[in-house]
C-alpha positions, 0 to 999 in steps of 0.5 A, a space after each residue: 454506453 459508458 465513458 469510463 470504467 474504473 477497476 477498484 473502488 478504493 480511495 484512488 478509484 473512487 476519487 478518479 470516478 468522482 473527478 470524471 463524473 463531475 465533467 459529465 462522463 458516464 462512469 462504471 466502477 467495478 470491485 471484487 469486495 462486497 463494499 466499496 472503500 478498499 483498504 480505507 475501510 480498514 484504517 483508523 489512526 491518529 494523525 500527528 496533528 491529533 486528529 483521527 483519520 477514520 477510513 470508514 467515514 472517508 469511504 462513505 463520503 467518497 461513495 456518496 459523493 459518487 453516487 450523487 454524480 450517478 456513478 454506477 458502482 458494482 462490488 462483488 465483480 472480479 476482473 480476469 482480463 483487459 484488452 483493446 479492441 480498436 478504440 474501445 477497452 474490453 474489460 472482462 469480468 465475472 458478470 460479462 465483458 464491459 467496454 469503454 474508451 477509458 479505463 482507469 486501473 486502481 487495484 491497489 497493493 498486495 502483501 508480501 508473504 514471508 513463509 516459515 514452518 507452521 505459517 498454514 496453521 489456523 490463526 496465522 494471517 497477514 497483518 493486513 488481514 488482521 486490520 480487516 477482521 478487526 476494523 471491518 468485520 469486528 472480528 477479534 483475531 485472538 487474545 495474545 499474538 505475536 507479529 513477525 516482521 517490523 515495518 511501517 505497516 506493521 506498526 500502524 496496524 499494531 496500534 489499531 489492534 491495540 485500540 480494539 483491545 487485542 493484546 500483541 505480546 511482541 514484535 520479532 523479525 523473521 529468520 534471515 534467509 533468501 525469502 525474508 530478504 532485508 526483513 530478516 536483517 536487524 540493521 536494515 529494519 532499524 534503518 527503514 523504521 528511522 524514517 518514522 522516528 519522529 512519530 516515536 511515543 517518547 522524546 528519549 526514542 525521538 532523540 536517540 533515533 537522530 543518532 542512529 541514522 548515522 552508519 556507525 552509531 547504528 552499528 553500535 546500536 545494534 550491537 548492544 540493542 536490549 535483549 528485551 527489546 524497545 517498547 513500541 506503544 507498550 509492545 516489545 520490539 525485538 529486533 534481535 530475535 527471529 521467529 523460526 517456527 510457528 507451532 501448534 497442532 490444530 491451531 496456533 499455540 506459540 512461536 519458536 524464537 531464536 536470538 540472533 547477532 547484529 547481522 541477523 544470524 541465528 545464535 545456536 542454543 538460544 531457542 525459546 517458545 513464546 505462547 500466542 493464539 494468533 500470529 500476524 506476518 508483516 512482509 510489506 506491500 507491493 503494487 498489484 498490477 497483474 491486470 495492467 501487465 495483461 493489457 500490454 502496458 510496459 513496466 519498470 522495476 523500481 524498488 523505491 515505489 515497491 517493485 514492478 510499476 507500470 509506466 505512467 506520467 504525472 497525469 497518471 497516463 500510461 503509454 496505452 491510449 485510454 489506459 490510466 492508473 492511480 493509487 498504490 499500483 504506481 508505487 506504495 504510498 498512503 490513501 490521501 496520496 491515493 486519492 490525490 492521484 485518482 482525482 488527477 487521473 479522473 481529470 486527465 481522462 475528462 481532458 482526453 475525452 475532450 471536456 471543457 478545455 480551459 476548465 479542465 486544463 486548470 483543474 488538472 495542473 492543480 490536481 497534479 500539484 496537489 499530489 506533490 503537496 500531499 506527499 511533501 506533507 505525509 507524516 510517514 512513508 512506506 518507502 522512505 525513498 519514494 521521492 527518488 522513485 517517483 524522480 526515476 518514473 518521471 525521467 523514464 517517461 520524459 525519455 520514452 514519451 516526451 514531446 518529441 517522441 510522442 508522435 511515435 507513441 500510442 498515447 494521444 496528449 490533449 
């Protein structure tokens, strides 16, 4: 008999498993990938402090710590349903149905696709796929590439591709249309990127970005944006060029690009083909929360968190008794924050299971405070208004599941 099932062996799931197991709970972790670590195992970047963040080593550390605590980790296992039966959760998987009184769902995030003509050609991939192929499988994705879409994730992985010796020729925007949304609007893209301007590679860019935060200056900046773009670690960022087609017969051969005005509208007669043998589409991330939706957990659409997220407290509880969430399923943030949330969820589960009152209360409160501290110290945020999103969820939780209404809700506190 197991006490806890953790779905997802990424940073949040492993950290949650470790926290629960440290209080003597029997934990099983399942993940559909062939090894634990989640997106951690694809991450390699330099922090603003100069230190290197090596996701592979971090995932190995978490894996080893979990094994030391006798956590049962099963990889290559898919979950297709999650339902409550009296006091137990039934987790329906590719290896049968597993049961436990507590479930932590830490399924992470998925990438938004941005469809355009030619996107099914061999050599076209999401930016995240390029990261995994490069850092995990050590496969060279190509010799000369183009990234379609400019966001924080794209720039982080651009740097990782460059470290692997892969040449990215340029970054362009997707064509402005209902499918691309704000990703195809130059001013909106610039506005989002300014939140990471303190990480710009040159003092000139950092200084100029301060002026661009002013709406009037930003409009002027877009109107006179350099035709050849602004280089980001040596790769031109072309905010006023849009990809309208990926071309090739048997595989990617290039991208048809057109100039745009400052509002992202295509300028007729400006088309040009840039050669490339691979293309990365960077549409951004959204919470991968379908499994929690199947369980019957209520959701709220909060764009500052990346989309639809399950109702949850700071202690990572949901309104469904015994069901907890952590990591990007609650809002798109970094791996460090996912780990901090996972630890919080693990301690919260131990508390609900009746483990060591005084000690668990102290550690749980410290874990909640650590999530806030890690968030405050984060060098970048995938969604710049993440604090606003977290406040919205906190207020929603208090209004629906506060102390005065808990007797009428399903969740048990303490």
